[in-house]
C-alpha positions in Angstrom: 85.1 115.0 34.5 87.1 114.3 31.3 88.7 117.8 30.8 90.9 120.3 32.7 89.6 123.7 33.7 91.1 126.1 31.1 92.7 128.2 33.9 95.0 125.3 34.8 96.8 125.5 31.4 99.1 128.5 32.2 100.2 126.7 35.4 101.0 123.6 33.4 103.1 125.8 31.1 104.9 127.4 34.0 105.8 124.0 35.4 107.1 122.8 32.0 109.4 125.8 31.8 110.7 125.6 35.3 114.4 124.7 35.7 114.8 121.0 36.6 111.2 120.0 35.7 112.4 118.0 32.7 113.7 115.1 34.9 112.1 112.0 33.4 110.7 110.6 36.7 109.2 113.9 37.7 107.7 114.6 34.3 106.0 111.2 34.3 104.8 111.7 37.8 103.3 115.1 37.0 101.6 113.8 33.9 100.0 110.9 35.9 98.9 113.3 38.6 97.3 115.7 36.0 95.6 112.7 34.3 94.2 111.6 37.7 92.8 115.0 38.4 91.3 115.2 34.9 89.5 111.9 35.5 88.3 112.5 39.1 87.7 116.3 39.0 87.0 118.1 42.3 85.7 116.0 45.2 81.9 115.9 45.6 79.6 115.3 48.5 79.2 111.7 47.3 82.7 111.0 48.8 82.2 110.4 52.5 85.2 112.5 53.6 83.8 115.5 51.6 80.2 115.0 52.6 80.0 118.3 54.5 82.3 120.2 52.2 81.0 121.5 48.9 83.5 122.4 46.1 80.8 123.2 43.6 82.1 126.7 43.3 85.3 125.4 41.9 83.5 124.4 38.7 82.8 128.1 38.1 85.9 129.8 39.6 88.9 130.8 37.5 92.4 131.6 38.6 95.7 132.9 37.2 99.4 132.8 38.1 100.6 135.7 40.2 102.9 138.3 38.6 104.3 139.9 41.8 106.2 138.3 44.7 106.6 141.1 47.3 104.7 141.4 50.6 107.1 143.1 53.1 104.5 145.2 54.8 102.0 142.4 55.3 104.7 140.1 56.7 106.1 142.7 59.1 102.7 143.5 60.5 102.1 139.8 61.1 105.4 138.8 62.6 105.3 141.2 65.4 108.9 140.4 66.5 108.3 136.6 66.6 111.6 134.8 67.2 113.0 131.9 65.3 113.8 131.0 61.7 111.4 132.4 59.0 111.2 131.0 55.4 108.8 133.1 53.4 106.9 132.4 50.2 105.0 135.0 48.4 102.4 133.9 45.9 103.9 130.5 45.8 107.5 131.4 45.4 110.4 131.6 47.9 111.4 135.1 48.8 114.9 135.2 50.2 114.9 138.9 51.1 111.9 138.5 53.4 113.3 135.3 55.0 115.4 135.0 58.1 117.5 131.8 57.9 120.7 132.9 59.8 119.6 131.4 63.1 119.5 127.9 61.6 121.8 125.6 63.7 124.1 122.9 62.4 122.5 119.6 61.5 119.4 121.2 60.0 118.7 121.5 56.3 116.2 124.1 55.1 115.9 124.6 51.4 113.4 125.7 48.8 111.9 123.1 46.5 112.5 125.4 43.5 116.2 125.4 44.2 116.3 121.7 44.6 114.4 121.3 41.3 117.0 123.5 39.6 119.8 121.2 40.9 117.7 118.0 40.2 118.2 117.0 43.8 117.6 113.3 44.4 115.7 114.1 47.6 112.9 115.5 45.6 111.3 112.1 45.4 110.6 112.4 49.1 108.9 115.8 48.4 106.7 114.7 45.6 105.7 111.2 46.8 103.1 109.1 45.0 100.4 110.0 42.5 97.7 108.0 44.3 98.1 109.9 47.7 95.1 111.6 49.1 92.2 113.1 47.1 92.2 114.8 43.7 93.3 118.3 44.9 96.5 116.6 46.2 97.0 115.2 42.7 96.6 118.7 41.2 99.1 120.0 43.7 101.6 117.3 42.7 101.1 118.2 39.0 101.5 122.0 39.5 103.7 122.7 42.6 106.8 124.6 41.8 108.1 125.5 45.3 107.8 124.8 49.0 110.0 124.1 52.0 112.3 121.1 52.5 113.3 120.6 56.2 115.5 117.8 57.5 116.7 117.6 61.1 119.6 115.3 61.7 119.8 112.6 64.3 119.5 113.8 67.9 119.5 117.5 66.9 117.2 119.6 69.1 115.9 122.9 67.7 115.3 125.4 70.5 113.5 127.9 68.3 110.7 127.2 65.9 110.9 127.2 62.1 108.2 129.4 60.6 107.0 128.8 57.1 105.1 131.8 55.9 103.0 131.5 52.7 101.5 134.9 51.6 99.0 135.6 48.9 98.5 139.1 47.6 97.0 139.0 44.1 93.2 138.9 44.2 92.4 136.0 41.8 95.7 134.2 41.8 96.4 130.5 42.8 99.4 129.1 44.5 100.5 125.4 44.7 103.2 124.7 47.3 104.6 121.4 48.5 106.6 120.9 51.8 108.6 118.0 53.2 109.5 117.8 56.9 111.8 115.0 58.1 113.1 114.3 61.6 115.7 111.7 62.1 115.9 109.5 65.3 115.9 111.5 68.5 115.5 114.9 66.8 113.2 117.6 68.2 111.7 120.5 66.3 108.7 122.8 66.1 107.5 123.9 62.6 104.7 126.5 62.2 103.0 127.0 58.9 101.4 130.4 58.5 99.0 131.2 55.6 98.3 134.9 55.2 96.7 137.1 52.5 95.7 140.6 51.7 92.1 141.5 52.5 91.0 141.4 48.8 92.5 137.9 48.1 89.8 135.8 46.5 92.2 133.2 45.1 93.1 129.6 45.7 95.7 128.1 48.1 96.5 124.5 47.4 99.2 123.2 49.9 100.5 119.8 50.7 102.9 119.0 53.5 104.5 115.6 53.8 106.0 114.6 57.2 108.3 111.7 58.1 109.3 111.2 61.8 111.9 108.6 62.8 112.0 106.7 66.1 112.1 108.8 69.3 111.9 112.0 67.4 109.5 114.8 68.5 107.8 117.1 66.0 105.4 119.8 67.0 103.6 120.9 63.8 101.2 123.9 63.9 99.2 125.4 61.1 97.8 128.9 61.3 95.4 130.2 58.6 94.8 134.0 58.4 93.5 134.5 54.9 90.6 136.5 53.5 87.2 134.9 54.0 86.4 134.9 50.3 89.6 132.9 49.5 89.7 129.1 49.1 92.2 126.9 51.0 92.7 123.3 50.1 95.4 121.4 51.9 96.6 118.0 53.0 99.1 116.9 55.6 100.4 113.4 55.1 102.4 112.0 58.1 104.5 108.8 58.5 105.9 107.9 61.8 108.4 105.0 62.5 107.7 102.7 65.4 108.9 103.8 68.8 
């Protein structure tokens, strides 16, 4: 593959216009990631890890950026009174009005990647990582991700209630690219649940990457629940690094 699917171009333009994306290190990283995806294309069955997973349909599919970011009814029907902290993203963007962050204890940072980008936060280098990580869909995520969750639990802090990250897709042929980072310092304890939901007519693409770093004697329970329409496509990676006990 020596070209990008044409549907990728509007997402590239969105990234270029996002506040904070002009940081030199990040611009270079995104360009390298896009070049990698352009060269490698979608994984094929010739790659051992993808031998039983065909992405041939991706050569024909086309996606577009979402234009709406509301999903109150879909979320309320799904939550069913579930306790804990909820950070909600609709069509790839953080939605503060649907989120419940007031139960967050001291010693825990929970922020949206988009806000960190706007502030050119130095911690973003932990979020975006390296261009050669994983397979080509992960490189595409690195090039196009505009939002996601940043979680850091300080040393010896123990979270009694889970942190829920809800990613909701509502527009039929849209695509979302989110990138999360979860870090637990030494002796910390937390449960993080990623929820992926969609409307019944969602036939779009979810491309999600979660990077995890756990320090010595920390305990992270990480769960992922996918409840999306059958005709949608979900590509994801979880990259974990654990310090020695």
